[in-house]
C-alpha positions in Angstrom: 56.7 56.6 -6.1 59.7 57.7 -4.6 62.3 55.8 -7.2 60.1 57.0 -10.1 60.8 60.7 -9.3 64.1 60.4 -8.8 64.4 58.1 -11.8 62.7 61.3 -13.9 65.4 63.9 -12.2 68.2 61.9 -13.5 66.9 61.4 -16.9 65.5 65.1 -17.4 66.8 67.4 -14.6 70.2 66.2 -14.7 70.1 64.2 -18.3 72.1 61.4 -17.2 72.5 59.0 -20.5 70.6 56.2 -20.9 73.5 53.2 -19.6 73.9 55.5 -16.4 70.1 55.2 -15.7 70.4 51.6 -16.4 72.8 51.1 -13.6 71.4 53.5 -11.5 67.8 51.9 -11.6 69.8 48.2 -11.1 72.0 49.3 -7.7 68.4 50.6 -6.4 66.4 47.9 -6.9 68.7 45.3 -5.6 68.9 47.9 -2.2 65.5 48.1 -2.7 64.9 44.3 -2.0 67.4 44.6 0.6 65.1 46.6 2.4 61.7 44.6 1.8 64.0 41.6 3.6 64.2 44.0 6.4 61.1 44.9 6.6 62.1 48.7 5.9 61.8 51.6 3.3 63.9 53.5 1.5 62.6 57.1 3.3 63.0 55.2 6.9 66.3 53.5 6.2 69.4 55.0 8.8 72.8 54.6 8.4 73.1 51.1 10.7 70.9 49.5 7.8 72.8 51.2 4.7 76.0 49.1 6.5 73.6 45.8 6.8 73.2 46.3 3.0 77.3 46.8 3.0 77.9 43.9 4.9 75.5 41.8 2.6 77.5 43.1 -0.6 80.8 41.8 1.0 79.2 38.7 2.3 78.8 37.8 -1.8 81.9 38.6 -2.6 80.7 41.5 -4.7 83.9 44.1 -4.8 84.6 47.3 -3.6 84.9 48.8 -6.8 81.3 48.0 -7.6 80.1 48.5 -3.9 81.1 52.3 -4.4 79.6 52.5 -7.6 76.2 51.5 -5.8 77.2 53.7 -2.6 77.3 56.6 -5.1 73.9 55.5 -6.1 73.1 55.7 -2.8 74.1 59.2 -2.0 72.7 60.6 -5.4 69.5 59.1 -4.4 69.2 61.0 -0.7 70.9 63.8 -1.9 67.4 64.2 -3.7 65.0 63.2 -0.9 66.6 65.8 1.3 66.7 68.2 -2.0 62.7 67.6 -2.0 62.0 67.5 1.4 61.2 63.9 2.3 63.8 63.0 4.7 65.7 65.8 7.2 69.0 63.6 7.3 71.1 62.1 5.3 71.8 58.1 6.1 74.6 58.2 4.0 76.9 61.1 6.3 78.1 58.1 8.9 78.7 55.7 5.5 82.2 55.2 4.5 82.8 53.8 1.1 85.4 51.0 1.0 89.1 51.9 -0.6 90.0 50.5 -3.7 93.1 49.3 -5.3 93.7 52.5 -8.2 93.6 50.8 -11.4 95.9 52.6 -14.6 94.0 53.0 -17.7 95.0 50.3 -20.4 96.4 51.7 -23.8 98.4 50.4 -26.7 101.1 52.3 -27.8 101.4 54.7 -30.5 103.4 52.6 -32.6 101.2 49.4 -32.9 98.0 51.7 -33.6 100.1 54.0 -36.2 101.5 49.9 -37.6 97.9 48.9 -37.7 96.7 52.3 -39.7 99.8 52.2 -42.0 99.5 48.5 -43.6 97.2 46.6 -45.7 95.3 45.6 -42.8 91.9 46.9 -44.0 89.7 45.4 -47.5 89.8 47.3 -50.3 86.2 48.1 -50.0 83.3 50.6 -47.9 83.7 48.2 -45.2 87.0 48.3 -45.0 86.6 52.2 -45.4 84.7 52.1 -42.8 86.4 49.8 -40.0 89.9 51.9 -40.6 87.3 55.4 -40.3 86.2 54.0 -36.8 89.7 52.5 -35.6 90.6 56.3 -37.1 88.1 57.8 -35.1 88.4 56.4 -31.6 92.1 57.2 -31.6 92.2 60.1 -33.1 89.6 62.2 -31.3 89.7 60.2 -27.9 85.2 59.7 -28.2 83.5 57.5 -26.3 82.1 54.5 -27.8 78.4 56.2 -27.4 79.6 59.5 -29.4 80.6 57.8 -32.1 77.5 55.6 -32.5 75.8 58.8 -31.9 77.7 61.2 -34.6 75.7 62.0 -37.4 76.7 62.6 -41.3 76.2 66.8 -40.1 79.0 66.8 -37.0 81.2 66.9 -39.3 82.5 70.4 -40.3 85.2 69.7 -43.1 86.0 73.2 -43.6 86.6 73.5 -40.2 88.7 70.2 -39.7 86.3 69.1 -36.8 83.5 66.9 -35.3 81.1 68.0 -33.3 80.1 65.8 -30.0 77.3 65.1 -28.3 78.8 63.5 -24.6 77.5 62.7 -21.0 74.3 65.1 -20.0 74.1 66.4 -23.5 76.9 68.2 -23.4 77.9 69.3 -26.9 82.0 69.6 -27.7 84.2 70.0 -30.6 86.9 68.4 -31.6 89.7 69.1 -34.1 91.2 66.0 -36.3 93.9 65.6 -38.5 94.3 66.2 -42.3 94.4 62.5 -42.5 91.5 61.5 -40.3 89.5 64.5 -42.2 90.5 62.8 -45.8 89.4 59.5 -44.7 85.5 61.1 -43.7 86.0 63.3 -47.1 86.3 59.3 -48.9 83.9 57.4 -46.4 80.9 60.0 -46.9 81.7 59.7 -50.8 81.6 55.8 -50.5 78.4 56.3 -48.1 76.8 58.1 -50.8 76.9 55.3 -53.3 75.3 52.7 -50.9 72.1 53.0 -51.7 71.5 53.8 -47.3 68.2 55.0 -46.4 68.3 58.4 -46.1 66.1 58.4 -42.2 69.6 56.7 -41.6 72.1 59.6 -40.6 74.3 58.4 -38.0 77.9 58.6 -39.9 78.7 54.9 -39.3 76.7 52.3 -40.3 76.6 48.2 -40.3 77.4 46.0 -42.7 73.7 45.6 -43.0 73.6 49.8 -43.9 72.1 50.3 -41.0 72.9 52.2 -37.4 75.8 51.3 -35.9 75.6 49.6 -32.4 77.8 49.3 -29.2 78.4 45.5 -30.2 79.9 45.9 -33.4 81.8 48.6 -33.0 83.4 46.5 -29.7 83.8 43.3 -32.0 85.2 45.4 -34.9 87.5 47.3 -32.9 88.2 44.1 -30.9 89.3 42.2 -34.1 91.4 44.8 -35.7 93.5 45.5 -32.1 94.2 41.9 -32.0 96.2 41.9 -35.4 99.0 44.0 -33.4 98.1 43.1 -29.7 98.5 40.3 -27.3 96.6 42.6 -24.7 93.3 41.2 -22.7 91.9 44.3 -22.8 90.7 45.6 -26.8 87.8 47.8 -26.3 86.9 51.2 -28.0 87.7 52.1 -24.7 91.4 51.5 -24.7 91.0 53.7 -27.5 90.4 56.1 -25.5 93.0 56.0 -23.3 95.6 55.7 -25.7 94.7 58.8 -27.6 94.6 60.5 -24.2 98.1 58.9 -23.3 100.0 59.5 -26.1 98.8 63.2 -26.1 100.1 63.8 -22.5 103.5 61.8 -23.3 103.9 64.0 -26.5 103.6 67.1 -23.8 100.2 68.5 -24.2 98.5 70.3 -21.6 96.2 68.2 -19.4 93.8 71.0 -19.0 93.5 70.8 -23.1 93.1 66.9 -22.6 90.3 67.4 -20.1 88.6 69.3 -22.6 88.8 67.1 -25.5 88.0 64.0 -23.5 84.9 65.5 -22.3 86.0 65.2 -18.5 83.4 67.5 -16.0 86.5 67.2 -13.9 90.3 67.7 -13.8 90.6 64.4 -11.6 89.2 62.3 -14.0 92.0 63.4 -16.5 95.1 63.0 -13.7 94.7 59.3 -14.0 96.5 59.4 -17.0 99.7 61.1 -15.7 100.3 58.1 -14.1 101.1 56.2 -17.2 102.8 59.0 -18.1 105.1 59.1 -15.1 105.7 55.2 -15.5 107.4 55.9 -18.8 109.4 58.5 -17.6 110.4 55.8 -15.0 111.4 53.0 -17.7 113.6 55.6 -19.8 114.8 57.1 -16.5 116.1 53.2 -15.6 117.8 52.8 -19.3 119.2 56.0 -19.6 121.0 57.3 -16.7 124.0 55.6 -15.6 123.4 54.8 -12.5 119.8 54.0 -12.2 
């Protein structure tokens, strides 16, 4: 089956993450169902059919951002079909994606996070130590939620004061950490060894039941602690990633260095943080300049 071959290509050759694969499968299944309703298939569909699908998405009140994600899945699919010589012409060539409003990354100001980490919000226990480590790691390294969950005990390199992170498409990167985070990791790992955790659990972060941490567990943990210092709606692990990047940029870090630390494949993904920095500069200008 064409889609089966495409999914294998994404998984084994392109090394897409499990999350991305699921998103592609959902979008392409929806597209396949639409084609079935028109009594056609993926290999026969032309740009008129794809435009008709886009119209149906708008009729169903699917927003431009979600529609663009689905079109992106189609672009990858049809490039693959061209590569495999299953079709001669790419029907996406004549398709323009709908415009979307640019959304600035949501972040929490540095002083709020410092307030959280430097005060007595965390229990004096293994659980409190772990919770603090989660917040420190996310804000101190900018790693993604999936990367945090994927951290193993031996990914922390104490002699080098670094952590080894396995990012998207299995790309490995080394991230330097500060002394505070390094000391916290040493303290946590020592305490973790005293918790009678099964030797098969190699993951750095564990749950209250001493099993490998999972997405919802980390999400709830982060949301709980960020609610102590912020009233904004978004209080997710990804907000701490945005906060890490924004803080570095505001402190004068080189954007190419930030790109490498975040594990972005291209600079365009990192440049979105410059908008937040510009907004900060505007605010300072308005406050400080006599003619502002």
